[in-house]
C-alpha positions as CSV (number, residue, x, y, z in Angstrom):
1,M,-11.5,-22.0,1.0
2,D,-9.8,-24.7,3.1
3,R,-8.2,-24.1,6.4
4,R,-4.5,-24.1,4.9
5,Q,-5.6,-21.6,2.3
6,R,-7.2,-19.4,5.0
7,K,-4.0,-19.6,7.0
8,T,-1.8,-18.7,4.2
9,R,-4.1,-15.8,3.3
10,E,-3.9,-14.6,6.8
11,A,-0.2,-14.7,6.7
12,I,-0.1,-12.7,3.5
13,F,-2.5,-10.1,5.1
14,A,-0.5,-9.9,8.3
15,A,2.8,-9.3,6.3
16,F,1.2,-6.8,4.1
17,T,-0.4,-4.8,7.0
18,A,3.0,-4.8,8.9
19,L,4.9,-3.7,5.8
20,L,2.3,-0.8,5.2
21,A,3.0,0.5,8.7
22,E,6.6,0.8,7.9
23,K,6.7,2.0,4.2
24,D,4.8,3.6,1.5
25,Y,2.5,1.4,-0.6
26,G,4.2,2.4,-3.8
27,Q,7.6,1.3,-2.4
28,L,6.3,-2.2,-1.4
29,T,7.2,-5.1,-3.7
30,V,5.6,-8.4,-3.9
31,Q,9.0,-9.7,-2.9
32,D,8.9,-7.7,0.3
33,I,5.4,-9.2,1.1
34,I,6.6,-12.8,0.1
35,D,9.6,-12.5,2.3
36,K,7.8,-11.1,5.2
37,A,5.0,-13.8,4.9
38,D,7.6,-16.6,4.4
39,I,5.9,-18.0,1.5
40,G,6.8,-18.8,-2.1
41,R,6.1,-16.6,-5.1
42,T,3.8,-19.2,-6.5
43,T,1.8,-19.3,-3.3
44,F,1.4,-15.5,-3.4
45,Y,0.2,-15.5,-6.9
46,A,-2.2,-18.5,-6.2
47,H,-4.1,-16.1,-3.9
48,F,-3.7,-12.8,-5.6
49,E,-2.9,-11.6,-9.1
50,T,-0.9,-8.4,-8.0
51,K,-0.1,-6.2,-5.1
52,D,-3.2,-4.1,-6.0
53,F,-5.6,-7.1,-5.7
54,L,-4.0,-7.8,-2.4
55,L,-4.8,-4.2,-1.3
56,K,-8.3,-4.4,-2.6
57,D,-9.0,-7.7,-0.8
58,L,-7.5,-6.6,2.5
59,C,-9.6,-3.5,2.5
60,E,-12.8,-5.3,1.4
61,E,-12.1,-7.8,4.2
62,L,-11.4,-5.2,6.7
63,F,-14.2,-2.8,6.0
64,G,-16.5,-5.3,4.7
65,H,-16.6,-7.4,7.9
66,I,-17.3,-4.2,10.1
67,I,-19.9,-2.8,7.8
68,D,-21.6,-6.2,7.0
69,T,-21.8,-6.9,10.8
70,A,-23.2,-3.4,11.4
71,M,-25.9,-3.9,8.6
72,G,-27.1,-6.9,10.5
73,L,-27.9,-4.9,13.6
74,P,-31.5,-5.2,14.9
75,G,-33.5,-2.3,13.9
76,G,-30.6,-1.5,11.3
77,Y,-30.8,2.3,11.4
78,Y,-30.8,5.4,13.7
79,H,-34.1,7.2,14.3
80,C,-33.8,10.9,15.0
81,S,-36.2,10.6,17.9
82,C,-34.0,8.4,19.9
83,A,-30.7,10.3,20.6
84,N,-29.5,7.5,23.1
85,S,-30.0,4.7,20.7
86,T,-27.7,1.9,21.3
87,D,-28.3,0.3,17.8
88,S,-26.8,3.1,15.7
89,V,-24.8,1.5,12.9
90,F,-22.3,4.3,13.6
91,L,-21.9,3.3,17.2
92,H,-21.3,-0.2,16.1
93,L,-18.5,0.9,13.6
94,L,-16.9,3.0,16.2
95,R,-16.9,0.1,18.8
96,H,-15.3,-2.2,16.0
97,L,-12.7,0.5,15.5
98,Q,-12.0,0.9,19.1
99,E,-11.4,-2.9,19.4
100,N,-8.8,-2.3,16.6
101,D,-10.1,-5.3,14.6
102,R,-7.2,-6.5,12.4
103,N,-5.1,-3.5,13.2
104,I,-7.3,-1.2,11.2
105,L,-6.3,1.9,13.5
106,E,-2.6,1.5,12.2
107,L,-3.8,1.2,8.6
108,L,-6.1,4.4,9.0
109,S,-3.3,6.4,10.6
110,S,-0.4,5.2,8.6
111,Q,1.3,7.1,5.7
112,N,-0.9,5.1,3.3
113,N,-4.2,6.1,5.0
114,E,-5.6,7.7,1.9
115,I,-6.0,4.3,0.3
116,F,-7.7,2.9,3.2
117,I,-9.9,5.8,3.8
118,R,-11.1,5.7,0.1
119,Y,-12.2,2.1,0.5
120,F,-13.7,2.8,4.1
121,K,-15.7,5.7,2.5
122,S,-16.9,3.6,-0.4
123,N,-18.0,1.0,2.0
124,L,-19.8,3.5,4.1
125,K,-21.6,4.9,1.3
126,K,-23.2,1.4,0.7
127,L,-24.0,1.3,4.3
128,I,-25.7,4.6,4.4
129,I,-27.7,3.9,1.2
130,T,-28.9,0.6,2.6
131,Q,-29.6,1.9,6.2
132,Y,-30.6,5.3,5.5
133,A,-31.5,6.2,2.0
134,D,-33.3,3.0,1.0
135,K,-35.4,3.4,4.2
136,G,-36.5,6.9,3.6
137,V,-34.4,8.6,6.3
138,L,-32.6,10.8,3.8
139,K,-35.1,13.2,2.2
140,N,-34.5,16.8,1.5
141,D,-36.1,18.4,-1.5
142,K,-33.3,21.1,-1.9
143,L,-30.4,18.5,-2.0
144,P,-29.8,15.3,-4.0
145,Q,-29.6,12.2,-2.2
146,D,-26.1,11.1,-3.6
147,Y,-24.9,14.5,-2.2
148,L,-26.4,13.7,1.2
149,V,-24.9,10.1,1.1
150,D,-21.5,11.6,0.1
151,H,-21.7,14.4,3.0
152,I,-22.5,11.8,5.7
153,S,-19.8,9.3,4.7
154,S,-17.3,12.0,4.4
155,S,-18.4,13.5,7.9
156,F,-17.9,10.0,9.4
157,V,-14.5,9.6,7.8
158,E,-13.5,12.9,9.3
159,T,-14.9,12.0,12.7
160,V,-13.0,8.8,12.8
161,E,-9.6,10.6,11.9
162,W,-10.4,13.3,14.5
163,W,-11.0,10.5,17.1
164,I,-7.9,8.6,16.1
165,S,-5.7,11.8,16.1
166,R,-7.0,12.4,19.8
167,K,-5.9,8.9,20.7
168,M,-9.5,7.9,21.1
169,K,-10.0,9.7,24.4
170,E,-13.7,9.9,23.8
171,S,-15.9,6.7,24.1
172,P,-17.7,5.3,21.0
173,E,-20.9,6.5,22.5
174,Q,-19.6,9.9,22.8
175,M,-18.2,10.0,19.3
176,T,-21.7,8.6,18.0
177,Q,-23.3,11.6,19.8
178,Y,-20.9,14.1,18.2
179,F,-21.4,12.5,14.8
180,L,-25.2,12.3,14.9
181,A,-25.4,16.0,16.3
182,V,-23.7,17.0,12.9
183,I,-25.8,14.8,10.6
184,E,-29.2,15.0,12.3
185,P,-30.2,18.1,10.2
186,V,-30.3,15.8,7.1
187,L,-32.1,13.0,8.7
188,Q,-35.9,12.5,9.0
189,K,-37.9,10.0,10.6
190,P,-38.8,6.9,8.3
191,E,-42.2,7.2,7.0
192,N,-43.2,4.0,8.8
193,G,-41.7,5.3,12.1
């Protein structure tokens, strides 16, 4: 994608994000987005087939960037034995949220948040599988692994929503401690750890 295309795509994302903060996703039209982005209809459709494709791409870009970055952390996962770990993927995610990368906080707290939370949770599951399940950290003979993955991702989403509702008074480090205290019972040290 060349620079001009990236710039147009960014303008569409910015317009879409701003509109979602103002009105319900179901009420938005492609024309609203085109008008706000100050582009032509043909230009919009050159980038996105529909409004739904725009939403999907926006969410993938928002959450994908954060989660891809977190997955690239040295060490890659939290060890139960190091409660003050600075390389926790969850701490990294919370720091990104605190920086409000691409107005993600407004999207997570908007009237359309169920859409974004669904995408966030879906991406979190991939992260948890890669950083925990695949490394042998999620082992429990009484519970299926997919249940544990869902439990951890849901707990993290709830943690983020609670933190946002409190206007992020706690630091990312404190929130990570809260979250890890909740999920630690389902984690084990990796076999090679």
